[in-house]
N, C-alpha and C positions, 0 to 999 in steps of 0.2 A: 150672648154671651160678653167677653172682655176677650179680648187678643190677650195672646202671649208675647209677654217685655223677654224676643229670644236677644237683648245683649246682655242681658243678665244669666241665663239658663248654662248650663255646657251640658255635653254628650252626658250619658249614661258612663259608669265605672263600671270598670270589673264588679263591683263589689252592688252595685245597682242591680248586675244579672244577676250573680247571683243570691240576693234577696229575690226575686223574681220568682226565679227556680225554684230554691226554699219553699215558698209561699204553694207553689203550684205542685208540690210531688204534698207537702201537706193536704190541698185541695184532693188530690187522687180521691177517687174511694174505693170501698174495703172491697175486694182484699187484694187488691194492688201496691196501695198505702201499704202494705205490711210487708210483701212480696218486694216489695223493691228498698225496705228500711235500711240494708246493710248495704245500699249504693250509694256509693260518693261522688258528689258532683262538683268538677271544676271549673273557671272559668279562666281565660285565656285570651290576649287579644285575638292570636290565631292559631290557625296547627300548622306543626312545625311541618318543616322540610323532608322530611322524611317521611311523613303519613301522607302531603299529599302527593311525594312522588307513587305512594303506594296504592296511593287511587287511578295513579294518574293523571291528576291534576296541577295544573301549572298557575293559577293564583290563590291567595289564601282567602278570596273573600271563596271561591266554590264550597266549601265547606264548614256550615255552620253546627252541625254539633257533631261524636263521635262515641259510639258504645266500648269500651274500651276491659276487655274479662272473657268471663265464661260464659255463658248463658243457662240459664236453669234447667233448660232440655238437655244439654250438652254434657251440666253436672251428672257427677255421682250422688248416692245417696249420702258420701259424706264429702268435703272440701278437701281436698288434696293438700299436706301440710306447704306452709312454704306459697301458696296462692297470693296474689295481690288481688284488693277486694274490688268488686264489680264497678266500675267509672263512666259516667257520663264527662263527659269535653265538653264545653261551649264555649263558643266561639266568634268572642263579643263584636269584632266589626263584621265578622261576616253577618253575623243577626241584625246589625246595627246601618249595614248594608242594604241588608234584603227589604227590611225596615220601611227605609224611607224610597222603597222605590217602589214597596203594596201600602197604599195607602188605608189599603179596607182592614187593614189590620193595626190591632194595640201591638207596645212594642210588651206588655205581659200574652198575647196571645201569640205573637211569636215566639219569644222564648216557650214556650208551653208543649206549641207542638214541637217544634226539637227536641226539649227533653222526653216526651210525647214518648215521639218515634224513638229515640234513643234507648228508651225504658222498654221500649218493643222489643231490642234484640234482644236483652237481662232477662224475657219472661221466652223466647225461640221463636220470634216473630222473624220472617225476610220480609227485603226492602220491597219482595213483592206485593206477600203477605199482606204486610201495615198500609199500601196503597190499595190492595181490593179493599179492607174496611173500612178508609178512606173515601172510597169511592159509591161505595153499597150506604155509607152515612150520610152521604152528600146528596145521594139520591129518595131520601130517608124525609 
């Protein structure tokens, strides 16, 4: 394995993270891919101050992703007029910080994990539901 020339490398950009997220969405198995087709994905360096405050977070490095919208289990049979699209926000700097501290995951794996976690909210899962699902998957 040849050494990487870090002198010519740059940190992954917002577009790089967006590309990893797009690939992760394309790789979702059916029916999840179809059910998530209307969810948009947006990448920013950090979550906004008001979002962090709403979660009681002081550091922008605490939040790697956020689902904004009305989950499938909360939405009626017909979406309300004027309803904004469901959106998953990925926060690049928090993701990169996590990735740098956990050398057992590739950047693509971290982005995929955060994206799938946030899509879980679109499907109606709570954080506790997703933690239980992840724990049971880790045990198998």
